[in-house]
C-alpha positions in Angstrom: -0.5 11.4 18.4 2.6 12.5 16.5 4.8 10.1 14.5 8.2 10.3 12.9 9.8 8.0 10.4 13.6 8.4 9.9 15.0 6.6 6.8 18.9 6.6 6.7 19.0 5.1 3.2 21.3 2.0 2.8 22.7 2.4 6.4 22.6 -1.4 7.1 25.9 -3.2 6.3 28.1 -6.2 7.1 30.9 -6.4 9.6 34.2 -5.0 8.1 37.7 -6.0 9.1 38.8 -2.4 8.7 36.3 -1.6 11.5 37.5 -4.4 13.8 34.6 -6.7 12.8 31.9 -4.0 13.3 29.5 -2.6 10.8 29.5 1.2 10.1 26.3 1.4 12.2 28.0 -0.3 15.1 31.1 1.9 14.7 29.2 5.2 14.5 28.5 7.3 17.6 24.6 7.4 17.6 23.4 8.3 21.1 20.0 9.4 19.9 19.2 6.2 17.9 20.6 4.2 20.9 18.3 6.0 23.2 15.4 5.0 20.9 16.5 1.4 21.1 17.0 1.6 24.9 13.6 3.2 25.6 11.7 1.1 23.0 12.2 -1.9 20.8 14.5 -3.2 18.1 13.9 -5.9 15.5 14.4 -6.8 12.0 12.1 -6.3 8.9 12.4 -7.9 5.4 11.8 -4.9 3.2 12.6 -6.7 -0.1 10.2 -9.5 -0.8 11.7 -12.7 -2.3 11.9 -12.4 -6.1 12.4 -8.6 -6.2 15.6 -6.8 -7.0 16.7 -5.0 -3.8 16.4 -1.2 -4.2 15.0 1.8 -2.5 11.8 1.7 -4.7 10.6 -1.7 -3.5 12.1 -1.4 0.1 10.6 2.1 0.7 7.2 1.0 -0.4 7.4 -1.8 2.1 8.6 0.4 4.9 5.8 2.9 4.5 3.2 0.2 4.4 2.5 -0.7 0.8 3.2 -4.3 -0.3 5.3 -4.2 -3.5 3.7 -7.4 -4.7 0.4 -5.4 -5.0 1.5 -1.8 -5.7 5.0 -1.8 -7.4 5.1 -1.0 -11.2 8.8 0.0 -11.5 11.1 2.7 -10.1 10.9 5.2 -13.0 7.1 5.7 -12.6 7.5 6.7 -9.0 10.1 9.2 -10.0 7.9 10.5 -12.7 5.2 11.3 -10.1 7.7 13.5 -8.4 8.0 15.5 -11.6 4.2 15.4 -12.2 4.9 13.7 -15.6 1.8 12.3 -17.0 1.7 8.9 -18.8 -0.7 7.7 -21.3 -1.7 3.9 -21.4 0.7 3.4 -24.3 3.6 5.1 -22.6 6.3 3.9 -20.3 8.9 5.8 -18.4 12.6 4.6 -17.8 15.1 5.8 -15.2 17.9 7.4 -17.2 21.3 7.5 -15.5 24.2 9.6 -16.7 27.1 7.1 -16.4 30.7 6.8 -17.1 31.8 3.8 -19.2 35.5 3.2 -19.6 37.0 0.5 -21.9 33.6 -1.1 -22.0 33.2 -1.3 -18.2 30.8 0.5 -15.8 33.2 2.9 -14.2 30.8 5.1 -12.4 27.0 4.9 -12.2 26.6 8.6 -11.4 29.2 10.2 -13.8 31.1 11.6 -10.9 27.9 12.8 -9.2 27.6 15.4 -12.1 26.4 18.9 -11.1 22.9 20.0 -11.7 23.7 22.7 -14.4 25.9 20.2 -16.3 23.4 17.5 -16.2 20.5 19.7 -17.3 22.6 20.9 -20.3 23.4 17.3 -21.3 19.8 16.1 -21.0 18.6 19.1 -23.1 21.1 18.3 -25.8 20.2 14.6 -25.7 16.5 15.6 -26.2 17.6 17.8 -29.1 19.6 14.9 -30.7 17.6 11.8 -29.8 14.1 13.0 -28.8 11.1 12.8 -31.1 7.4 12.0 -31.1 8.1 8.7 -29.4 11.0 9.6 -27.1 11.3 12.5 -24.6 14.0 13.2 -22.0 13.2 14.8 -18.7 15.9 16.3 -16.4 16.0 15.2 -12.8 18.6 15.7 -10.1 22.3 15.2 -10.8 22.8 11.9 -12.6 19.1 10.7 -12.1 16.8 11.5 -15.0 13.9 10.0 -17.0 13.0 9.0 -20.5 9.4 8.5 -21.6 8.8 6.3 -24.6 5.5 6.0 -26.5 3.9 3.3 -28.6 5.9 0.5 -27.0 5.4 -2.8 -25.1 8.7 -2.9 -23.1 7.5 -4.0 -19.7 9.2 -7.4 -20.5 12.5 -5.8 -21.3 15.0 -6.8 -18.6 17.3 -4.0 -17.5 20.1 -4.1 -15.0 20.5 -1.1 -12.5 23.9 0.5 -13.2 24.8 0.6 -9.5 24.6 -3.2 -9.5 27.5 -3.7 -12.0 30.4 -1.4 -10.8 33.6 -2.3 -12.8 31.8 -4.9 -14.8 31.6 -5.1 -18.6 28.5 -3.4 -19.9 28.3 -5.7 -23.0 26.9 -8.6 -20.8 24.5 -6.3 -18.9 22.7 -4.4 -21.7 18.9 -4.6 -21.8 17.5 -8.0 -23.1 14.1 -9.3 -24.1 11.3 -8.1 -26.4 11.9 -4.5 -27.5 15.4 -4.4 -26.1 17.0 -3.6 -29.5 15.5 -0.1 -29.4 16.6 0.5 -25.9 20.1 -0.6 -26.6 20.2 1.6 -29.7 19.2 4.6 -27.7 22.0 3.9 -25.2 24.5 3.6 -28.0 23.3 6.6 -29.9 23.6 8.6 -26.6 27.4 7.8 -26.5 27.8 9.5 -29.9 26.1 12.6 -28.6 28.1 12.8 -25.3 31.6 11.7 -26.6 32.8 15.2 -27.6 30.4 17.3 -25.7 31.8 20.5 -24.2 30.6 19.6 -20.7 32.5 16.3 -20.8 35.6 18.0 -22.3 35.7 20.4 -19.3 35.1 17.5 -16.8 38.0 15.6 -18.3 40.2 18.7 -18.1 39.3 18.9 -14.4 40.0 15.2 -13.7 36.3 14.5 -13.2 34.4 11.6 -14.6 32.6 12.5 -17.8 29.1 11.4 -18.6 29.9 9.1 -21.6 26.5 7.4 -21.8 22.9 7.1 -20.6 21.8 3.9 -18.9 18.1 3.0 -19.0 16.4 0.8 -16.4 13.5 0.6 -13.9 10.7 1.1 -16.5 7.0 0.9 -15.9 3.6 2.5 -15.9 2.1 4.8 -13.2 1.2 3.0 -10.0 -2.2 3.4 -8.1 -1.7 3.6 -4.4 -4.4 4.5 -1.8 -3.6 7.7 0.1 -2.1 7.6 3.6 -5.3 9.2 4.9 -7.3 6.4 3.3 -5.0 3.7 4.5 -4.0 4.9 7.9 -6.1 8.0 8.6 -3.0 10.2 8.9 -1.9 13.5 7.2 1.9 13.2 6.4 4.8 15.3 5.1 8.1 14.1 3.7 11.5 15.7 3.5 13.9 14.2 0.8 16.2 15.3 -2.0 15.5 12.2 -4.1 12.8 12.0 -6.7 12.0 8.4 -5.9 11.0 9.3 -2.4 9.3 12.4 -3.6 7.3 10.3 -6.1 6.2 7.9 -3.3 5.2 10.9 -1.3 3.0 12.2 -4.1 1.5 8.8 -4.6 0.4 8.5 -1.0 -0.7 12.1 -0.6 2.1 13.5 1.7 3.1 17.1 1.6 6.6 17.6 0.2 8.8 20.0 2.2 11.8 21.5 0.3 15.1 22.1 2.2 17.7 24.4 0.8 21.0 22.6 0.4 19.4 19.1 0.4 21.6 17.4 -2.3 20.9 13.6 -2.0 24.5 13.1 -1.4 27.1 13.2 1.5 27.2 17.0 1.5 23.5 17.3 2.1 22.0 19.8 4.6 21.4 17.5 7.6 20.6 20.2 10.0 18.2 21.8 7.6 16.3 18.6 7.3 16.1 18.2 11.1 14.8 21.7 11.5 12.2 21.3 8.8 11.0 18.1 10.4 10.7 19.7 13.8 8.6 22.5 12.3 6.4 20.2 10.3 5.5 18.1 13.5 3.3 21.1 14.6 1.3 20.8 11.4 0.9 17.1 10.4 0.5 13.7 12.1 3.4 11.9 10.5 6.8 13.4 9.3 9.1 11.3 7.1 12.8 12.3 6.8 14.8 10.4 4.2 18.6 10.9 3.9 20.4 9.3 1.0 23.9 9.9 2.2 24.7 6.4 3.8 23.6 4.7 0.6 25.9 6.9 -1.5 28.8 6.1 0.8 28.0 2.4 0.6 28.1 2.6 -3.3 31.4 4.4 -3.1 32.9 1.7 -0.9 33.7 4.3 1.8 33.2 3.0 5.3 34.4 6.2 7.0 32.0 8.3 4.9 29.2 6.0 5.8 29.9 6.3 9.5 30.1 10.0 9.3 26.8 10.2 7.4 25.0 8.0 10.0 26.5 10.2 12.8 25.2 13.3 11.2 21.8 11.9 10.7 21.7 10.9 14.4 22.9 14.4 15.6 21.0 16.7 13.3 18.0 14.8 12.5 17.1 12.1 15.1 18.2 14.2 18.0 16.1 17.3 17.2 13.1 15.3 16.1 13.2 13.2 19.3 13.4 16.3 21.4 10.5 17.8 19.7 8.3 14.7 19.9 8.8 14.6 23.7 6.8 17.9 23.9 3.7 16.1 22.7 1.3 14.1 24.9 1.5 11.1 22.6 4.2 10.3 20.1 6.3 7.5 18.4 9.5 7.4 16.4 10.7 4.7 14.1 14.3 4.5 12.6 14.8 2.0 9.8 17.2 1.8 6.7 15.4 0.8 3.6 17.9 -1.8 2.6 21.6 -2.7 3.2 24.2 -1.2 0.9 27.3 -3.0 2.0 30.7 -1.2 1.6 32.4 -4.3 0.6 30.2 -5.0 -2.5 29.1 -1.4 -3.2 25.5 -2.4 -4.0 22.2 -3.4 -2.5 21.2 -6.7 -0.9 17.9 -8.1 0.3 19.0 -9.0 3.8 16.5 -8.0 6.5 17.4 -4.6 8.1 17.4 -3.6 11.7 14.8 -1.1 13.0 14.2 0.6 16.2 11.0 2.4 17.6 10.0 4.1 20.8 7.3 6.2 22.2 3.8 6.1 23.7 2.5 2.5 24.1 5.7 0.8 23.0 7.0 -1.5 25.7 10.9 -1.6 26.0 12.8 -4.7 25.5 16.4 -5.4 26.6 18.2 -3.6 23.8 20.8 -1.0 24.7 21.8 0.1 21.2 20.7 0.2 17.6 22.7 -2.2 15.3 22.2 -5.1 12.9 23.2 -7.5 15.6 20.8 -6.1 18.1 18.1 -6.5 15.6 19.0 -10.2 14.9 19.2 -10.9 18.6 15.7 -9.6 19.3 12.4 -11.5 19.2 10.7 -9.2 16.8 11.1 -10.1 13.1 8.7 -8.7 10.7 8.0 -10.3 7.3 6.3 -9.1 5.0 7.8 -5.7 5.4 4.7 -3.6 4.8 3.4 -4.9 8.2 6.1 -2.9 10.0 4.1 0.4 9.5 0.9 -1.3 10.6 2.7 -2.5 13.8 4.2 1.0 14.3 1.0 2.8 14.1 -1.4 0.4 15.9 -2.9 1.8 19.0 
């Protein structure tokens, strides 16, 4: 049996007046996802358990079959796994965004989706200025980086994800709790390093958002997850441009497939991801394709960009993968966003998301297309979310 899991990150949304009361998913032309819905089933799944902050870390763990209540230790540790960063028992790792703060407000949680060369230079200079035997900066992708801190007990520090506070004053959203003084000081010291940095001077001259500060959040120690082979008896492979999903892949023992031009943004190589998934299906039992673009469009508040991203995923990923799967005697496909990222509020919510699956042994229901409304109207509602994968894989 061959399996495919397609993750259009943040694709779920709410009805928008600018789209005539439709969601971006409803407004998009998605014949391949609709075919999955018509041939199989639709439903909803609660990927973010009550009490958890909605995000791709918690939600993706749920989707791939690992209950966050048992396995989640923080976002940054999962990203650290992707970079093969080791953590001692007395060390924690934080997610370190490069952000743009203007007049005391969070203007841009991604510093204008800063380029890789620019980001690497800034992180290197931050390490030189602020790093020591306790603090170490690690470059990631674009605005997404990591900071490892030693000799600290900061698991109780409360940090706010920067994408949750667009346009809000940072003063009321700085880290709080035991040990937060050190974290706040590190953030403030970074602003001194970045204020007159040459990279930012050039970005200002070009009319681009400068990286005026770091923002630390999502801290934790390394998680311990059983492998997918142990849990489900399957060999898997994952295709993603995002360190978080790479880290989850490392944690569960999936092979990572690199795709040239995969950026984790709207300009990603959709076709390349689809081609890589098709090739991988000949070699492994389960192929997972994650595409970040709809989530980024949601954070940008751009409904048309979100529609376009969803359509590209349908055409260049779902279509080719579905065609390839049909060449096998036994197969199944599952399409599910990890969480909603509504355009109207530009951040994540914990609302249950729609999913659709089809293939060998899956009895069709009455759905004719894939959408939030179709999921709500179905009789299949899965909670807790980690049971979705068990349902999808069961004989």
